[in-house]
N, C-alpha and C positions, 0 to 999 in steps of 0.2 A: 872114094873112102878106100883109106891107108889100111893096110894090115899092120894090126900090132899082134906081135908073137909072144909067147907065155910068157917070158923072161924079161919083157918091157911094159907088162901091164900094170901100171902103179898100183897100189895098197888099196886106195880109196876104190877107184874106178873098179877094180877087179871087185871088191866087196858090195858096192853097188849093183853090181851085174848079179852078182850070185843071190844077193837079198830080191832083185826081181823074179829071176827064174826059182827062187823057191818059193815065191808066193803068186805065179803062174802071169804074172804081168809083166815081164820082158818081151823084147820085141819079137825074139825069134821063137822063143817057148811059151806062148799066149793061151795059158790057160785059166782065162779070168771068169769065174761063177755068173758075173752078173752079166757077160757080153750080149745076152740076146735084151736084157731090157735095156743096155745103154743106145744099142745099136737100133730100137725100135723105131722106125718109121724115117730113119735117115739111109739115104741112100750112099753117102759120102763119105760115110763111116770108115774111119781107120783106128788100126788098133795101137798098144800102148807107143810110148815113145819113151824111153829112157833120157834120163839126167845130163846135161852138161857139167863136167869136172875140167875146169883147169888144169893146165900142166905144174903152174906153180901153187896152185890152191891143194894138187893130190901129193906136194914135196914135203918128203918127211922129215923129222930133226927139227933143232931149235929154230923157231922161226920168229922175225921180228914182226911180221903183220900178222893181222888176223885173217882166220879162215871167213869168207863172208858167202852168205848162202842166200841166193834170191829163191822164194815159193811164190810163184805166180798162180793163173788161173786155167785154162787149158792151152792146149798150143796152136789153136785157132785154126792149123793148117799141117795137117799129118802128111808124111809120105806115104806114097804107095807102098812100096817095097820095105821087108822086115829091116833087112841092111842097112837100110837109109835111117832107120829111127834107132839104130846100136848108140850105145855112149860113146864107142871110138868114132862113129861118124858125126856125134854131136860135138865131139872135141875139134875134129877135122874141120869142119865145115865152120865153127866160129873163129879158130884161130888159124884157117890157112884160105876159107873161101869167103865165107863174108866180106861184103866191100860196104864202105860207107856212100852216099851220094847224099847231095845237099837235102831232099825232103825228106833225109832220115832223122832231122834234129828233134821231132816230136813223138819220133815210133820208140816202141816197148823196147828196143834191144838198144837201141843208142841212149837211152833216159837210163836202162838198166846201168850200160857201162859207166854212164854219167854218176850216177849215184856211188858204184863201187869205188869210182877214181876217188870222188870226195872223200871216202873213206881213207882210201888209201895213201891220197897224197899227205894226209894230216899223221901218215906213218911213216912218211917220208920213205916209201920204199926204193926208188928211183933217184937217181943222182939228180941235184939240184936242176942244172939244165934242160935235164930230161921233163923235170916236172914241170916247170913253165912251158915249155912248150904244149905239153899234153893240157895244161890249164890254159894256154889261149885258145886250143881247138874246140874246147867246150863251151867255152865263154863265148868265141867268137868266130865260129865254124868257118866261116868265109875266109880266113887268115890266110888257109892252106888250100891246095887242093884236095879232091876227093881220094885221090890216090894216095898222098900224103898221110893225110887224117885216117885211113884205114891201114897202112902199114905202121904207124904210131900207135893206135890204139890196138890194133891186134896183138902186136909185141909189149907193149907195157901195162896193159890194162886187164883184156880177156883172159888171161892164164891164170890170174890173182884169184876169182872167183868161181860160185859152182851153183846152176840155176836149175830148179825142177817144177815139174807142175802139180798143181792139187787134184787136176784131173789127168789120167794118164793117157786117153785117146783122146782123138777129136771127130768133131762132127763135119768138118768142113763147110761151115756155114757161112755165106755170103759176107762178104768183107770181113772174116775172120771174126764174125760176130760170134759171143761167148755161149758155150755150150748150154744144153738144157740142164738144169740142176741135178736131175737125175746121177748125173756124171760125175760132181763133186760129192754127192751124198754117198754114190756107190764106192769112190776109192778114198775117202776120208781117212779111214782106219789104217789104211799102208804107210801113213807120213812120218808118224811116231818111229817105228823101227826103222825108215829111211833117214830120218835124223840123225838115228845114232850110227847108223853107220857112215854117214857123211861127215859127220863129227865138226860140225861147225861152230865159229867162236861167235859169230854173228849172224842174224836171221833176219831178214828183209820180206816181209809179206807185201805183196804187192795186189792190191783189191779185196773186196768183202770174202769172197771165196776162199782165199789163201788164209784169212785170217780165221777164218769160222773152221778151215781144216786143223789148223794148229790148237785152236781153242777146243775143238773135238778130242785133241790128243791128250789135252790137260784134263778135259773133263772124264775121259775113260779111265785115269787112274795109270797111265803106262808107264813107258819110260819117261815120259815129260813130265815136271811140274816146275809150278810156279814158286819162287823164293822172294821176290819182291815187285814191287809196280812203284814207278817214280812218274810223278807228271807236277813240275813246277808249275805248269799250264797245261793244258789240254793240248796243243800243238805238239809241246815237244815231249809228251807220254811215250813211256818205254817200258819195258819189262826184264827182270832176270829172270833166266829159267834155270833147273838144271835139266839136263838131257844124259842118259846113262852115267850118271854121277860127276857130270862136267858141267860148270856153271856157262851161262850164253847167253847173250844180249839179242834183246825181241825189237825191232824198230818194225811200226806196220805205216806202209804207206799205199796213198791212193793209186791205182792204175793207172799209167799214161794216157790212156786212153778219156779218163776221165779229166778233161783238161781244167776246166773249170775250178776243181779243186786238186789236183795235183800240183801244176804251176804256183798256185801260190803256197803249197806246204813245201814245195823244194825252195823258194825264195826264204822262207820263215824258219825253215827247220832243218836244211840237212849240215850245212856247218856246224849246228850247234851240236846235231847228233855225232859228228865225229871228233868234235872236241870231248865229249860225254865218251863214246869208243875208247879211245887214248886213254883217259882217266880209268876208266874202268878194266881196259885191261892190263897197266900197269899194277894197279890195286891187285887184280887177280893172280898175276904172276908173282907175289911177293909170299 
């Protein structure tokens, strides 16, 4: 864990930590009213884990690239100590500790990076030579050593996006199996406020429970509302939302663990979504 002084904490990271504390779901100040219900019958339960917010996602000022936020399921595996579940540690782990290995190609975190890069690459966020290298790593992961892919991806992809879970705590089920539905039900009302704080330009929900949480925010008439739904075909369907007065693009994907549906959707939709994102982002900026 790296220690970040008050003058170094970026604006969004600071605000999201404050939001978690105010709602009793922070790693260190956990006062969750449904704690006993969520923990019931689970000996390996760990409390809330705060989101990952990349350093470049958090960068203020004029940006040529969108803020991309992934909303996933539960964490699958929670850390025992509160300090390990703080947002600062999530950033340190993602940008400095996480290491790619060849078996990661179909895992959630690597595939999250791949979709983030598919969109970011279309926005040309890095020089052409770097983009060509990153493209080759995702298209053919064995073209470089694991250590090279690790360093390149952590430097040129990880800092640009953010990631949060629709269920904040973890049951630590065997094989990182999905948590009981009550965890998602008990947490879903926190998402709307969290989205307002994280201020994304593009939201990608991963899995049915993540989509349900965002639909719940829409149904509750919160700061999230739907402006338009687009579907030239069912596969390419997406929505335009308004969150706290800001227009946001929403794509929904299957979770990477759902191999049979995730990979066909990846081949069919991702590049098309990237083009949709560019066109929408430019129009919104006018």
